[in-house]
Structures are given as structure tokens and as C-alpha cells.
C-alpha positions in Angstrom: 25.2 74.2 59.7 28.4 72.6 58.4 29.7 76.0 57.3 28.9 77.6 60.7 30.6 74.7 62.5 33.7 75.3 60.3 33.6 79.0 61.3 32.7 80.2 57.8 30.3 83.0 57.2 27.4 81.5 55.2 25.0 84.4 55.5 24.8 84.9 51.7 24.0 81.2 51.1 21.5 81.2 53.9 19.7 84.3 52.5 19.7 82.7 49.1 18.2 79.5 50.5 15.5 81.5 52.3 14.6 83.4 49.2 14.5 80.2 47.1 12.3 78.3 49.5 10.0 81.2 50.0 9.7 81.6 46.3 9.0 77.9 45.8 6.3 78.0 48.5 4.7 81.1 46.8 4.9 79.4 43.4 3.2 76.3 44.7 0.4 78.3 46.3 0.0 80.3 43.1 -0.3 77.1 41.1 -2.9 75.7 43.5 -4.9 79.0 43.2 -4.7 78.9 39.4 -5.8 75.3 39.3 -8.8 76.1 41.5 -9.7 79.0 39.4 -9.5 77.0 36.2 -11.6 74.2 37.7 -14.4 76.7 38.6 -17.3 76.6 36.2 -18.9 80.0 35.5 -22.6 80.0 35.2 -24.0 82.1 32.3 -23.0 82.9 28.8 -19.7 83.2 27.0 -19.4 86.8 28.1 -19.6 85.8 31.8 -16.9 83.2 31.2 -14.7 85.7 29.4 -15.1 88.2 32.2 -14.3 85.6 34.8 -11.1 84.5 32.9 -10.0 88.2 32.6 -10.7 89.1 36.2 -9.7 85.9 38.0 -7.6 83.6 35.8 -5.4 86.1 34.1 -4.1 87.8 37.2 -3.3 84.3 38.6 -1.4 83.4 35.5 0.6 86.6 35.7 1.5 85.9 39.3 2.5 82.3 38.4 4.6 83.6 35.6 6.3 86.2 37.8 7.3 83.6 40.4 8.5 81.2 37.7 10.6 83.8 36.2 12.1 84.6 39.5 12.9 80.9 40.2 14.7 80.8 36.8 17.1 83.4 38.1 17.6 81.8 41.4 18.3 78.2 40.1 21.5 77.4 38.3 21.0 76.6 34.6 22.5 73.1 35.0 19.9 72.4 37.6 16.9 73.9 35.9 15.1 71.0 34.2 13.0 73.0 31.8 13.9 75.5 29.0 14.0 79.0 30.3 11.7 81.6 28.8 14.7 83.2 27.2 15.8 79.8 25.6 12.2 79.4 24.2 12.2 82.8 22.7 15.6 82.5 21.0 15.6 78.8 20.0 16.8 78.2 16.5 
């Protein structure tokens, strides 16, 4: 609003803010879904549990990872409190 009041075009910053907040909301929802899936107790043997993990938990983990990776690219390195995936891969 301050940029608009000053007559400055802040459309790029507004678009980035919208993308960031949307991604954070999606990430929080994906984490909640993953927590719920992990808390679910599968009735049956080890095979039924493995099938559940493959069909339900793994896709939720992949979605959480995708959104986390996207957030890493949107947030400046000096503001990102955790090591990035790249930093973990290439730590010495």
C-alpha cells in the first residue's frame, strides 16, 4: 500500500507476495494431511501397512517436498532458517 501511495508500480512484489502466501497455505495443508495420514493406524498385517504407506503416505510426502522446494526458491537465503536441500547434499 505504501508503494501504491508513493506512485510506484509494485505489481511484481504483489505477485510474489501472493505466490508466497498461497504456497505457505498449501504447504501447511499438505503437512496437516501428512500428519493425519501418519497418525492413521492400518488394520491388518505388514503388507496392508506397506500398501497404505505406498498409496497414501508417499504421495503426501512428495507433495510436501514439492511445496517445500518451491518455498526455498521464493524465500531469500538469509531469511531461510533451515539448510536447503542443495546445502544438505553438498555439505563438506
